[in-house]
All heavy atoms as atom14 arrays in JSON, in Angstrom:
{
  "sequence": "MRPGGQPNMQQMLKQAQKMQQQLAKAQAELAEG",
  "atom14_mask": [
    [1, 1, 1, 1, 1, 1, 1, 1, 0, 0, 0, 0, 0, 0],
    [1, 1, 1, 1, 1, 1, 1, 1, 1, 1, 1, 0, 0, 0],
    [1, 1, 1, 1, 1, 1, 1, 0, 0, 0, 0, 0, 0, 0],
    [1, 1, 1, 1, 0, 0, 0, 0, 0, 0, 0, 0, 0, 0],
    [1, 1, 1, 1, 0, 0, 0, 0, 0, 0, 0, 0, 0, 0],
    [1, 1, 1, 1, 1, 1, 1, 1, 1, 0, 0, 0, 0, 0],
    [1, 1, 1, 1, 1, 1, 1, 0, 0, 0, 0, 0, 0, 0],
    [1, 1, 1, 1, 1, 1, 1, 1, 0, 0, 0, 0, 0, 0],
    [1, 1, 1, 1, 1, 1, 1, 1, 0, 0, 0, 0, 0, 0],
    [1, 1, 1, 1, 1, 1, 1, 1, 1, 0, 0, 0, 0, 0],
    [1, 1, 1, 1, 1, 1, 1, 1, 1, 0, 0, 0, 0, 0],
    [1, 1, 1, 1, 1, 1, 1, 1, 0, 0, 0, 0, 0, 0],
    [1, 1, 1, 1, 1, 1, 1, 1, 0, 0, 0, 0, 0, 0],
    [1, 1, 1, 1, 1, 1, 1, 1, 1, 0, 0, 0, 0, 0],
    [1, 1, 1, 1, 1, 1, 1, 1, 1, 0, 0, 0, 0, 0],
    [1, 1, 1, 1, 1, 0, 0, 0, 0, 0, 0, 0, 0, 0],
    [1, 1, 1, 1, 1, 1, 1, 1, 1, 0, 0, 0, 0, 0],
    [1, 1, 1, 1, 1, 1, 1, 1, 1, 0, 0, 0, 0, 0],
    [1, 1, 1, 1, 1, 1, 1, 1, 0, 0, 0, 0, 0, 0],
    [1, 1, 1, 1, 1, 1, 1, 1, 1, 0, 0, 0, 0, 0],
    [1, 1, 1, 1, 1, 1, 1, 1, 1, 0, 0, 0, 0, 0],
    [1, 1, 1, 1, 1, 1, 1, 1, 1, 0, 0, 0, 0, 0],
    [1, 1, 1, 1, 1, 1, 1, 1, 0, 0, 0, 0, 0, 0],
    [1, 1, 1, 1, 1, 0, 0, 0, 0, 0, 0, 0, 0, 0],
    [1, 1, 1, 1, 1, 1, 1, 1, 1, 0, 0, 0, 0, 0],
    [1, 1, 1, 1, 1, 0, 0, 0, 0, 0, 0, 0, 0, 0],
    [1, 1, 1, 1, 1, 1, 1, 1, 1, 0, 0, 0, 0, 0],
    [1, 1, 1, 1, 1, 0, 0, 0, 0, 0, 0, 0, 0, 0],
    [1, 1, 1, 1, 1, 1, 1, 1, 1, 0, 0, 0, 0, 0],
    [1, 1, 1, 1, 1, 1, 1, 1, 0, 0, 0, 0, 0, 0],
    [1, 1, 1, 1, 1, 0, 0, 0, 0, 0, 0, 0, 0, 0],
    [1, 1, 1, 1, 1, 1, 1, 1, 1, 0, 0, 0, 0, 0],
    [1, 1, 1, 1, 0, 0, 0, 0, 0, 0, 0, 0, 0, 0]
  ],
  "atom14_positions": [
    [[-30.09, 18.71, 40.56], [-30.33, 19.8, 41.51], [-30.03, 19.31, 42.92], [-30.56, 18.32, 43.36], [-31.8, 20.25, 41.45], [-32.17, 20.76, 40.06], [-33.5, 21.95, 40.09], [-34.79, 20.96, 40.82], [0.0, 0.0, 0.0], [0.0, 0.0, 0.0], [0.0, 0.0, 0.0], [0.0, 0.0, 0.0], [0.0, 0.0, 0.0], [0.0, 0.0, 0.0]],
    [[-29.13, 20.03, 43.62], [-28.83, 19.62, 44.98], [-29.45, 20.6, 45.98], [-29.57, 21.78, 45.68], [-27.33, 19.54, 45.2], [-26.56, 20.74, 44.71], [-25.06, 20.39, 44.77], [-24.48, 20.41, 43.44], [-23.76, 21.44, 42.99], [-23.57, 22.5, 43.75], [-23.25, 21.42, 41.8], [0.0, 0.0, 0.0], [0.0, 0.0, 0.0], [0.0, 0.0, 0.0]],
    [[-29.87, 20.07, 47.1], [-30.53, 20.9, 48.12], [-29.55, 21.83, 48.82], [-28.36, 21.55, 48.86], [-31.07, 19.86, 49.1], [-30.19, 18.67, 48.92], [-29.76, 18.68, 47.48], [0.0, 0.0, 0.0], [0.0, 0.0, 0.0], [0.0, 0.0, 0.0], [0.0, 0.0, 0.0], [0.0, 0.0, 0.0], [0.0, 0.0, 0.0], [0.0, 0.0, 0.0]],
    [[-30.07, 22.92, 49.35], [-29.24, 23.83, 50.12], [-28.65, 24.95, 49.27], [-28.25, 25.97, 49.8], [0.0, 0.0, 0.0], [0.0, 0.0, 0.0], [0.0, 0.0, 0.0], [0.0, 0.0, 0.0], [0.0, 0.0, 0.0], [0.0, 0.0, 0.0], [0.0, 0.0, 0.0], [0.0, 0.0, 0.0], [0.0, 0.0, 0.0], [0.0, 0.0, 0.0]],
    [[-28.61, 24.74, 47.97], [-28.03, 25.78, 47.12], [-29.11, 26.49, 46.33], [-30.27, 26.49, 46.7], [0.0, 0.0, 0.0], [0.0, 0.0, 0.0], [0.0, 0.0, 0.0], [0.0, 0.0, 0.0], [0.0, 0.0, 0.0], [0.0, 0.0, 0.0], [0.0, 0.0, 0.0], [0.0, 0.0, 0.0], [0.0, 0.0, 0.0], [0.0, 0.0, 0.0]],
    [[-28.73, 27.1, 45.22], [-29.7, 27.76, 44.35], [-29.51, 27.22, 42.94], [-28.96, 27.91, 42.07], [-29.49, 29.27, 44.37], [-29.99, 29.9, 45.66], [-29.78, 31.4, 45.64], [-28.74, 31.89, 45.25], [-30.77, 32.14, 46.06], [0.0, 0.0, 0.0], [0.0, 0.0, 0.0], [0.0, 0.0, 0.0], [0.0, 0.0, 0.0], [0.0, 0.0, 0.0]],
    [[-29.9, 25.98, 42.72], [-29.66, 25.32, 41.43], [-30.33, 26.07, 40.28], [-29.79, 26.13, 39.18], [-30.27, 23.94, 41.62], [-31.16, 24.06, 42.8], [-30.6, 25.15, 43.65], [0.0, 0.0, 0.0], [0.0, 0.0, 0.0], [0.0, 0.0, 0.0], [0.0, 0.0, 0.0], [0.0, 0.0, 0.0], [0.0, 0.0, 0.0], [0.0, 0.0, 0.0]],
    [[-31.51, 26.63, 40.56], [-32.21, 27.34, 39.5], [-31.4, 28.52, 39.0], [-31.24, 28.73, 37.8], [-33.57, 27.82, 40.01], [-34.61, 26.71, 39.9], [-34.29, 25.61, 39.48], [-35.83, 27.0, 40.29], [0.0, 0.0, 0.0], [0.0, 0.0, 0.0], [0.0, 0.0, 0.0], [0.0, 0.0, 0.0], [0.0, 0.0, 0.0], [0.0, 0.0, 0.0]],
    [[-30.87, 29.29, 39.94], [-30.08, 30.47, 39.59], [-28.86, 30.05, 38.78], [-28.54, 30.64, 37.76], [-29.66, 31.17, 40.88], [-29.18, 32.58, 40.62], [-30.53, 33.6, 40.03], [-29.82, 35.21, 40.28], [0.0, 0.0, 0.0], [0.0, 0.0, 0.0], [0.0, 0.0, 0.0], [0.0, 0.0, 0.0], [0.0, 0.0, 0.0], [0.0, 0.0, 0.0]],
    [[-28.18, 29.02, 39.27], [-26.97, 28.57, 38.58], [-27.31, 28.04, 37.2], [-26.59, 28.31, 36.23], [-26.3, 27.47, 39.4], [-24.8, 27.67, 39.49], [-24.2, 26.94, 40.68], [-24.89, 26.19, 41.35], [-22.93, 27.15, 40.93], [0.0, 0.0, 0.0], [0.0, 0.0, 0.0], [0.0, 0.0, 0.0], [0.0, 0.0, 0.0], [0.0, 0.0, 0.0]],
    [[-28.42, 27.32, 37.11], [-28.81, 26.76, 35.82], [-29.13, 27.9, 34.85], [-28.75, 27.86, 33.68], [-30.04, 25.87, 36.01], [-29.98, 24.65, 35.12], [-31.06, 23.64, 35.48], [-31.84, 23.87, 36.4], [-31.12, 22.54, 34.78], [0.0, 0.0, 0.0], [0.0, 0.0, 0.0], [0.0, 0.0, 0.0], [0.0, 0.0, 0.0], [0.0, 0.0, 0.0]],
    [[-29.81, 28.91, 35.35], [-30.17, 30.06, 34.51], [-28.9, 30.77, 34.03], [-28.8, 31.14, 32.86], [-31.06, 31.02, 35.29], [-32.53, 30.66, 35.17], [-33.56, 31.63, 36.3], [-33.21, 33.29, 35.74], [0.0, 0.0, 0.0], [0.0, 0.0, 0.0], [0.0, 0.0, 0.0], [0.0, 0.0, 0.0], [0.0, 0.0, 0.0], [0.0, 0.0, 0.0]],
    [[-27.95, 30.93, 34.93], [-26.69, 31.58, 34.55], [-25.97, 30.77, 33.5], [-25.47, 31.31, 32.51], [-25.79, 31.73, 35.79], [-26.09, 32.96, 36.64], [-25.31, 32.91, 37.93], [-25.76, 34.23, 35.87], [0.0, 0.0, 0.0], [0.0, 0.0, 0.0], [0.0, 0.0, 0.0], [0.0, 0.0, 0.0], [0.0, 0.0, 0.0], [0.0, 0.0, 0.0]],
    [[-25.93, 29.45, 33.7], [-25.25, 28.58, 32.75], [-25.91, 28.69, 31.38], [-25.25, 28.78, 30.35], [-25.33, 27.13, 33.24], [-23.94, 26.53, 33.47], [-24.06, 25.08, 33.86], [-23.06, 24.73, 34.94], [-23.13, 23.32, 35.32], [0.0, 0.0, 0.0], [0.0, 0.0, 0.0], [0.0, 0.0, 0.0], [0.0, 0.0, 0.0], [0.0, 0.0, 0.0]],
    [[-27.23, 28.67, 31.38], [-27.97, 28.74, 30.12], [-27.75, 30.09, 29.44], [-27.58, 30.15, 28.22], [-29.46, 28.53, 30.39], [-30.17, 27.94, 29.18], [-31.04, 26.75, 29.57], [-31.31, 26.53, 30.74], [-31.47, 25.98, 28.61], [0.0, 0.0, 0.0], [0.0, 0.0, 0.0], [0.0, 0.0, 0.0], [0.0, 0.0, 0.0], [0.0, 0.0, 0.0]],
    [[-27.7, 31.15, 30.22], [-27.48, 32.48, 29.65], [-26.1, 32.54, 29.0], [-25.94, 33.08, 27.91], [-27.59, 33.53, 30.75], [0.0, 0.0, 0.0], [0.0, 0.0, 0.0], [0.0, 0.0, 0.0], [0.0, 0.0, 0.0], [0.0, 0.0, 0.0], [0.0, 0.0, 0.0], [0.0, 0.0, 0.0], [0.0, 0.0, 0.0], [0.0, 0.0, 0.0]],
    [[-25.1, 31.97, 29.67], [-23.75, 31.95, 29.11], [-23.75, 31.16, 27.8], [-23.15, 31.58, 26.81], [-22.79, 31.29, 30.09], [-22.18, 32.3, 31.05], [-21.17, 31.64, 31.96], [-21.3, 30.46, 32.29], [-20.17, 32.38, 32.38], [0.0, 0.0, 0.0], [0.0, 0.0, 0.0], [0.0, 0.0, 0.0], [0.0, 0.0, 0.0], [0.0, 0.0, 0.0]],
    [[-24.44, 30.03, 27.8], [-24.51, 29.19, 26.6], [-25.13, 29.98, 25.45], [-24.62, 29.98, 24.33], [-25.37, 27.96, 26.91], [-24.98, 26.74, 26.1], [-25.94, 25.62, 26.46], [-25.4, 24.26, 26.06], [-26.34, 23.2, 26.46], [0.0, 0.0, 0.0], [0.0, 0.0, 0.0], [0.0, 0.0, 0.0], [0.0, 0.0, 0.0], [0.0, 0.0, 0.0]],
    [[-26.21, 30.67, 25.74], [-26.9, 31.44, 24.71], [-26.0, 32.55, 24.19], [-25.95, 32.81, 22.99], [-28.19, 32.03, 25.28], [-29.34, 31.03, 25.23], [-30.81, 31.65, 26.08], [-31.23, 33.04, 25.03], [0.0, 0.0, 0.0], [0.0, 0.0, 0.0], [0.0, 0.0, 0.0], [0.0, 0.0, 0.0], [0.0, 0.0, 0.0], [0.0, 0.0, 0.0]],
    [[-25.26, 33.2, 25.1], [-24.35, 34.26, 24.67], [-23.27, 33.71, 23.75], [-22.93, 34.32, 22.74], [-23.7, 34.9, 25.9], [-24.38, 36.2, 26.3], [-23.66, 36.87, 27.46], [-23.01, 36.19, 28.25], [-23.78, 38.15, 27.58], [0.0, 0.0, 0.0], [0.0, 0.0, 0.0], [0.0, 0.0, 0.0], [0.0, 0.0, 0.0], [0.0, 0.0, 0.0]],
    [[-22.74, 32.54, 24.09], [-21.71, 31.93, 23.26], [-22.27, 31.61, 21.88], [-21.62, 31.88, 20.87], [-21.21, 30.65, 23.93], [-20.16, 30.95, 25.0], [-19.71, 29.67, 25.68], [-20.42, 28.66, 25.67], [-18.55, 29.71, 26.3], [0.0, 0.0, 0.0], [0.0, 0.0, 0.0], [0.0, 0.0, 0.0], [0.0, 0.0, 0.0], [0.0, 0.0, 0.0]],
    [[-23.48, 31.05, 21.84], [-24.1, 30.73, 20.56], [-24.32, 31.98, 19.73], [-24.09, 32.0, 18.52], [-25.42, 30.0, 20.79], [-25.2, 28.55, 21.19], [-26.5, 27.84, 21.48], [-27.5, 28.45, 21.84], [-26.51, 26.52, 21.35], [0.0, 0.0, 0.0], [0.0, 0.0, 0.0], [0.0, 0.0, 0.0], [0.0, 0.0, 0.0], [0.0, 0.0, 0.0]],
    [[-24.74, 33.04, 20.4], [-24.99, 34.31, 19.71], [-23.69, 34.85, 19.13], [-23.63, 35.24, 17.96], [-25.58, 35.31, 20.7], [-26.27, 36.52, 20.07], [-27.57, 36.09, 19.41], [-26.54, 37.58, 21.11], [0.0, 0.0, 0.0], [0.0, 0.0, 0.0], [0.0, 0.0, 0.0], [0.0, 0.0, 0.0], [0.0, 0.0, 0.0], [0.0, 0.0, 0.0]],
    [[-22.64, 34.85, 19.94], [-21.34, 35.35, 19.48], [-20.87, 34.52, 18.29], [-20.34, 35.05, 17.3], [-20.32, 35.27, 20.61], [0.0, 0.0, 0.0], [0.0, 0.0, 0.0], [0.0, 0.0, 0.0], [0.0, 0.0, 0.0], [0.0, 0.0, 0.0], [0.0, 0.0, 0.0], [0.0, 0.0, 0.0], [0.0, 0.0, 0.0], [0.0, 0.0, 0.0]],
    [[-21.07, 33.21, 18.36], [-20.64, 32.32, 17.27], [-21.41, 32.66, 16.0], [-20.83, 32.78, 14.92], [-20.92, 30.87, 17.69], [-20.2, 29.86, 16.82], [-20.43, 28.45, 17.37], [-20.01, 27.39, 16.38], [-20.49, 26.07, 16.76], [0.0, 0.0, 0.0], [0.0, 0.0, 0.0], [0.0, 0.0, 0.0], [0.0, 0.0, 0.0], [0.0, 0.0, 0.0]],
    [[-22.7, 32.83, 16.14], [-23.54, 33.16, 14.98], [-23.11, 34.49, 14.38], [-23.02, 34.64, 13.16], [-25.01, 33.19, 15.38], [0.0, 0.0, 0.0], [0.0, 0.0, 0.0], [0.0, 0.0, 0.0], [0.0, 0.0, 0.0], [0.0, 0.0, 0.0], [0.0, 0.0, 0.0], [0.0, 0.0, 0.0], [0.0, 0.0, 0.0], [0.0, 0.0, 0.0]],
    [[-22.84, 35.47, 15.23], [-22.41, 36.79, 14.75], [-21.08, 36.68, 14.02], [-20.89, 37.28, 12.96], [-22.31, 37.76, 15.93], [-23.66, 38.3, 16.33], [-23.55, 39.25, 17.51], [-22.64, 39.15, 18.32], [-24.49, 40.18, 17.63], [0.0, 0.0, 0.0], [0.0, 0.0, 0.0], [0.0, 0.0, 0.0], [0.0, 0.0, 0.0], [0.0, 0.0, 0.0]],
    [[-20.16, 35.9, 14.56], [-18.85, 35.72, 13.93], [-19.03, 35.07, 12.55], [-18.41, 35.48, 11.57], [-17.95, 34.84, 14.81], [0.0, 0.0, 0.0], [0.0, 0.0, 0.0], [0.0, 0.0, 0.0], [0.0, 0.0, 0.0], [0.0, 0.0, 0.0], [0.0, 0.0, 0.0], [0.0, 0.0, 0.0], [0.0, 0.0, 0.0], [0.0, 0.0, 0.0]],
    [[-19.89, 34.07, 12.47], [-20.14, 33.39, 11.2], [-20.75, 34.38, 10.2], [-20.41, 34.37, 9.02], [-21.06, 32.18, 11.4], [-20.3, 30.99, 11.96], [-21.23, 29.85, 12.31], [-22.38, 29.84, 11.84], [-20.82, 28.96, 13.09], [0.0, 0.0, 0.0], [0.0, 0.0, 0.0], [0.0, 0.0, 0.0], [0.0, 0.0, 0.0], [0.0, 0.0, 0.0]],
    [[-21.65, 35.22, 10.68], [-22.26, 36.21, 9.79], [-21.21, 37.19, 9.29], [-21.18, 37.55, 8.11], [-23.35, 36.97, 10.54], [-24.75, 36.33, 10.47], [-25.72, 37.09, 11.36], [-25.26, 36.28, 9.06], [0.0, 0.0, 0.0], [0.0, 0.0, 0.0], [0.0, 0.0, 0.0], [0.0, 0.0, 0.0], [0.0, 0.0, 0.0], [0.0, 0.0, 0.0]],
    [[-20.33, 37.61, 10.2], [-19.31, 38.57, 9.84], [-18.37, 37.99, 8.78], [-17.93, 38.68, 7.86], [-18.5, 38.99, 11.07], [0.0, 0.0, 0.0], [0.0, 0.0, 0.0], [0.0, 0.0, 0.0], [0.0, 0.0, 0.0], [0.0, 0.0, 0.0], [0.0, 0.0, 0.0], [0.0, 0.0, 0.0], [0.0, 0.0, 0.0], [0.0, 0.0, 0.0]],
    [[-18.1, 36.7, 8.9], [-17.22, 36.05, 7.93], [-17.9, 35.89, 6.59], [-17.27, 35.85, 5.56], [-16.8, 34.66, 8.46], [-15.69, 34.74, 9.5], [-15.34, 33.39, 10.05], [-15.63, 32.37, 9.39], [-14.79, 33.31, 11.17], [0.0, 0.0, 0.0], [0.0, 0.0, 0.0], [0.0, 0.0, 0.0], [0.0, 0.0, 0.0], [0.0, 0.0, 0.0]],
    [[-19.23, 35.75, 6.65], [-19.98, 35.58, 5.42], [-19.97, 34.13, 4.99], [-19.72, 33.79, 3.86], [0.0, 0.0, 0.0], [0.0, 0.0, 0.0], [0.0, 0.0, 0.0], [0.0, 0.0, 0.0], [0.0, 0.0, 0.0], [0.0, 0.0, 0.0], [0.0, 0.0, 0.0], [0.0, 0.0, 0.0], [0.0, 0.0, 0.0], [0.0, 0.0, 0.0]]
  ]
}
């Protein structure tokens, strides 16, 4: 975390993107069976 910025916001965004990717991957795997 660096001062002067909004590390929490960026970290949250990064984590949300990661979760979305995992979700999409899981859905794709489910669709494939």
